[in-house]
N, C-alpha and C positions, 0 to 999 in steps of 0.2 A: 513437678510444679514448684515445690518449695525452693529448690535450687535456683530456679529462674527468678523467683521473687526476691532473692537476696542479691542478685546480680545488679550492678550499677549500669544505668543507661545514660549515655552522653547526649545532650540536646545541643547540637551544633547550630549556632544561629538562634539562640534561645530568646533573644530580645526582639526578634522579628514579629511578623504579623500573627503567627499562630503558636509561638513558643509558649505563651502563658497557658493556652488551652491544653496543650500537650502536657505541660508540667502539672496542671491541675488534675488531669486524668490520671497521671502516674501517681500523684499524691493520694488521690482517692483509692487507688488500688494498693497503696502501701508500698510502692516501689521507690527505692533509692535512685536518685538521678543526679547528674552533674550538668549544670548549665554553663555553656561556653560562649563567650562573646568577647568583644574588644574592650569593653569598659567595665572595670571592677565595680565602680560606684553604681552604674546602671543595673548590673546583675544583682548587687546587694539590695538595691531598692526594690526590685521586682520580685526577688526570690528569697531574700535573706530571712524572712519570717518562717519559712518552711524548714523544719528540722530534717526533712528527708533530702533537702537540696544541698549540693556542694557547688561552690562557685569556682570557676577556672577561667582565666583569660587566655587569649591567643592572638597572634598576628598571622593572618592568612597568607602573608608574604614570606613567612619564616617557617621552614619545614620543622625545625626543632621545637618551636612553640606549639605547632600542631600536634606533634608526637607527644609532647609533654601533657597537653590538654587531654589526650585520649588514653594516656597510660593508665592501665588498670581497669578500664571499662570493658564490658562484655558486648555491648551493643550501642549503636549510634542511631539517633533520629536526626536526619540532615534537613535543615530548614533555612539554609543560608539564602538570603535575598540580595539582590544588587539593584542599584539605581537603573532607571530605564535607559540611561546613556551607556551602561556598562554590561549589557547582556552577554558580551563576548567572554565575560569572566565566569559564566556558569560552568562550562566544561573545564576551565583551568582550575578553579577552586575544587571542583569535584574530584579531579585527578589527584590533587595534593592531599585531600582528605582520605581518599581510597588508599593511596600509597602509604600514608601515615598509619592508617588503620591496620593494614596488612603488616606493616613493620612492627606494630605494637600487639599483634595477635588478637585483634578485635574479632569476635566471632560473627557478628551480624550487623547489617546496616539497612535502615529503612529510609528511602528517599521520599520526601513529600513532593510529588510531581504536579504537573498541570496537564490539562487537556490540549494545550497548544501544540503538543508533539504530534497530534493526530491530524492537524490541519482542518480544512473545511469538513463538516460532518457529512458523511455519505449514508447515514442511517439515523433513525430516531435515537438509538442508544449506542454508546461507544463501548465496544468490548475489545478484548485482546486481539480479535481477528480483524478489527478495523485497520485499514492501511495507515501507516504513519507517514504522512506526506505534508509536513508543515509548510505553510505558504507565507509565513512571516519570519523575519529575522529572529525574533524572540523564540518562536517555535523551533527553528533550526538549531539554535544554541541549546534549548532545552532538550531536544532530541540527542544532540551530541552528549549532553550531560547523562541522559538515561542510557545511552549506548555504553558509556564508560562503566556505569553501575552494572549493567547486564553482562558486560564482558568480564568484569571482576568476578561475578557469580560463576560464569562459565569456566573461569580459571581454576575454581575450586579453592581459592585462597581465602575467600570470605563469602558468607551467605548474604545475598542482598534481595531486597524486594522494594516495592514502592506503593504508596497510597496516592492515587490519582485524584486530584480535586478539580473542580471547575475553575472558572475565572475568578470566583469570589473565594475569600478565605473560609475554610470550614469552621463551623460553629464549635463551641465548647462541647455541646451535646454530641456532635459528630465525632469529635476527637475522643470523647469518653467511651465510645463504643469500639475504639481500636483495641485489638488484642495484642498487647505488647509482649506477650509470652511467645508469640509466633513470628518473630521478626525474621526467622530463617525461611519462611515459606516463600513461594514465588507467585502468589496470587495477587492480582491487581483488581480491586473492586470495579464493577461496572458503574459508569456514570452516564447521565443524560448528555446528549450532545449539546455543546455551547452554541450560542449565536455566533455568527461570523464576526471577526474582530480584525482590526488592522494592526494590533500590537506586534 
């Protein structure tokens, strides 16, 4: 356990909707972490006061900056969001980060996913046995993203898992309950089925 506590975790897409909650949870657990985003000033403003935080910038279009941002970390929490007009980027960016992580010998990756990959709910609760039949463009692209993550795990080159959230952003309380020492597990928490959506 002590070894895991000294490892550095990269928060990719840290300035997005849930990055601060995840960073706060890590800080409370005494975990060192690296926040990764496009804007140095924004990262410094949001995380610069935490002595456990290290700031790194990247350009998602540039493979070398992705690798540099991930150099020396043992695990990644992936939280990259895209505008509603750019859902097609989800699998593209995921592939770039997975490839860079493998190249840099990162051990584990946690994807913050969504329930959109399951499509319309066919039961009251969504479990891993629920069919993944996304009926929206966003859901299909999110499923492509998850397929890349799961395939990487299957290759044995990196351990991956995901935390599946609903349509809304998980609260800081929910994030604080994440066990960041077990990023190598393949357990996906069960979540209640969302209401139908046209996203």
